[in-house]
C-alpha positions in Angstrom: 86.6 95.3 102.3 83.1 94.5 103.6 83.7 96.7 106.7 84.4 99.6 104.4 81.3 99.0 102.4 79.2 98.7 105.6 80.6 102.0 107.0 80.0 103.8 103.7 76.4 102.5 103.2 74.9 101.8 106.7 77.1 104.0 108.9 79.8 103.5 111.5 77.4 102.5 114.3 76.0 99.5 112.3 79.6 98.5 111.5 80.4 98.4 115.2 77.3 96.2 115.8 78.4 93.8 113.0 81.9 93.7 114.5 80.6 92.9 118.0 78.3 90.2 116.6 81.2 88.6 114.8 83.2 88.5 118.0 80.3 86.8 119.7 80.1 84.2 117.0 83.8 83.6 117.3 83.4 83.2 121.1 80.7 80.6 120.6 82.8 78.7 118.0 85.8 78.7 120.4 83.8 77.4 123.3 82.4 74.7 121.1 85.6 73.6 119.4 88.6 74.1 121.8 89.4 70.8 123.6 88.9 70.8 127.4 91.2 69.2 130.0 94.9 68.4 130.0 94.5 65.6 127.6 92.7 67.9 125.1 95.4 70.5 125.4 98.0 68.0 124.3 95.9 66.5 121.6 97.2 68.8 118.8 100.8 68.9 120.0 103.4 67.3 117.7 106.3 65.5 119.2 109.5 67.5 118.7 112.2 69.4 120.5 111.4 70.8 123.9 113.9 73.6 123.2 112.6 77.1 123.8 111.8 79.5 121.0 114.3 82.1 122.3 117.1 79.5 122.3 116.2 78.5 118.7 116.3 82.2 117.7 119.8 82.6 119.2 120.9 79.7 117.0 119.1 81.1 114.0 120.1 84.8 113.8 118.3 85.2 110.5 115.0 84.2 112.0 115.7 86.5 115.0 116.3 89.5 112.6 113.2 88.6 110.7 111.2 88.7 114.0 112.4 92.3 114.5 111.3 93.2 111.0 107.9 91.5 111.5 107.3 93.3 114.8 108.2 96.8 113.6 106.4 96.4 110.2 103.2 95.8 112.1 104.1 98.3 114.8 104.7 101.2 112.4 101.5 100.4 110.4 99.2 101.2 113.4 99.7 105.0 113.4 98.1 104.9 109.9 94.9 103.7 111.5 95.0 106.5 114.0 95.7 109.2 111.3 93.3 108.0 108.7 89.9 109.3 110.1 91.6 112.7 110.7 93.1 112.7 107.3 89.8 111.9 105.6 88.1 114.8 107.4 90.8 117.5 107.4 92.6 116.8 104.1 90.1 114.9 101.9 87.1 116.8 103.3 85.0 113.7 103.3 82.9 112.1 106.0 82.2 108.6 107.3 81.3 107.4 103.8 84.7 108.6 102.5 86.5 106.7 105.3 84.4 103.7 104.5 85.2 103.6 100.8 88.9 104.2 101.6 89.0 101.2 103.9 87.0 99.3 101.2 89.7 100.2 98.6 92.4 98.8 101.0 90.3 95.6 101.5 89.9 95.1 97.7 93.6 95.5 97.2 94.4 93.2 100.1 92.0 90.6 98.7 93.7 90.7 95.4 97.1 90.6 97.0 96.2 87.6 99.1 94.8 85.8 96.0 98.2 86.4 94.3 100.3 84.9 97.1 100.4 81.5 95.5 101.8 83.0 92.2 104.3 85.0 94.2 106.0 81.7 95.2 107.6 81.7 91.8 109.5 84.9 92.5 112.7 85.1 94.5 111.4 85.3 98.1 114.2 87.3 99.6 114.1 90.4 97.4 110.3 90.1 97.3 110.1 90.5 101.1 112.3 93.6 101.0 110.3 95.0 98.1 107.0 94.6 100.0 108.3 96.6 102.9 109.6 99.4 100.7 106.5 99.7 98.5 104.2 99.7 101.6 106.3 102.5 103.2 105.6 104.6 100.1 101.8 104.2 100.6 101.2 106.5 103.7 103.7 109.0 102.2 101.8 109.1 99.0 98.5 109.5 100.9 99.9 112.5 102.8 100.8 114.4 99.6 97.4 114.0 97.9 94.2 115.8 98.7 92.0 114.0 96.2 89.8 111.2 97.3 90.0 109.3 94.0 93.8 109.4 94.1 93.8 108.4 97.7 91.5 105.4 96.9 94.0 104.3 94.2 97.0 104.7 96.5 95.3 102.8 99.4 94.1 100.1 97.1 97.6 99.6 95.8 98.8 99.7 99.5 96.5 96.8 100.3 97.7 94.9 97.3 101.3 95.2 98.6 100.6 94.8 102.3 98.6 91.5 102.2 101.3 89.2 100.9 103.8 90.3 103.6 102.8 87.9 106.4 102.4 84.8 104.2 105.7 85.5 102.5 107.5 86.2 105.8 106.1 83.1 107.5 106.8 80.9 104.5 110.4 82.1 104.3 110.8 81.5 108.1 109.3 78.0 108.2 111.3 76.8 105.2 114.5 77.6 107.1 113.5 75.8 110.3 113.5 72.1 111.2 110.0 70.7 111.8 110.5 70.4 115.5 111.6 74.1 115.7 108.7 75.7 113.9 106.0 75.6 116.6 108.1 77.4 119.2 109.4 80.1 116.8 106.1 80.7 115.1 104.5 81.2 118.6 107.1 83.9 119.3 106.4 85.5 115.9 102.6 85.5 116.5 103.1 87.0 120.0 105.3 89.7 118.7 102.9 90.6 115.9 100.0 90.6 118.4 101.9 92.9 120.8 102.9 95.2 117.9 99.3 96.3 117.3 98.4 97.9 120.7 101.9 99.3 121.1 101.6 100.9 117.7 98.3 102.4 118.5 99.7 103.8 121.8 102.5 105.4 119.7 100.0 106.6 117.1 98.0 108.9 119.4 100.9 111.1 120.6 102.5 111.0 117.2 99.4 112.2 115.3 98.9 114.8 118.1 102.4 116.2 117.5 102.7 115.8 113.8 99.2 116.0 112.6 97.4 113.5 110.4 99.5 114.1 107.2 102.7 114.4 109.2 102.0 111.2 111.1 101.4 109.4 107.8 104.8 110.6 106.5 106.5 109.6 109.7 105.0 106.1 109.5 106.2 105.7 106.0 109.7 107.1 106.7 110.2 104.9 109.8 109.0 101.9 107.8 111.7 102.7 105.2 114.3 102.4 108.0 113.4 98.7 108.2 114.8 98.2 104.7 118.4 97.8 105.8 117.5 95.4 108.6 115.3 93.4 106.3 118.0 93.4 103.6 120.6 92.3 106.1 118.3 89.6 107.4 117.4 88.0 104.1 119.9 89.2 101.5 123.1 89.3 103.6 125.6 86.5 103.7 124.4 83.6 105.7 126.9 81.0 107.1 127.0 77.8 105.1 125.1 75.0 106.8 122.3 77.2 108.3 119.1 75.6 107.1 117.4 79.0 106.6 119.8 79.8 103.7 118.1 77.1 101.6 114.7 78.9 101.9 115.0 81.0 98.8 
């Protein structure tokens, strides 16, 4: 949200300077706080199973399918970031300030969505996770069919509202279905998959937008995300064998 405001008011160059400064602050904090030496590396490690995360996932097929959903949800989002500057210029006929307020709208929506995560715990988590995927998929499609900046701001703001709860809901659902000694290994795999999804999605986004154009790329991103719905529904709504701890999570 603040990044969008900075771009809209001070320009893209200053936003890049702020981003670099933030990275330097993070580097300094890491150097100051991360333990040094073998003893320090083990200081935060809880005793638990030494079983690998992959072996746990083979025993927990629901968690494995959710990992696929998590990876592709983030992977298919990244073409939106590639398409958005082109979409703002060619379709909305707006400059850097238009792009800034659009990102700001997404940030405001995401802030509200994150603030509502606690209240969403009262809703059934399985259908909620599937609904988040479907509603976000509609966001880039809706962006592609509008040429008005005001409507685009509303759509992207609602998209942020929907997108922000996905990771907390997915991780909460996952962790509630794992034994305490299994969580660290599986969550590490999830984090790795989510981290890899971003650069791979950007690598796909360039050729995709080149071939389909900015609006076509937005539509494809949304349609491909919709294809995750059957996988997500099978993962969290399908019949789960009795005795699997993850079935108690919802």
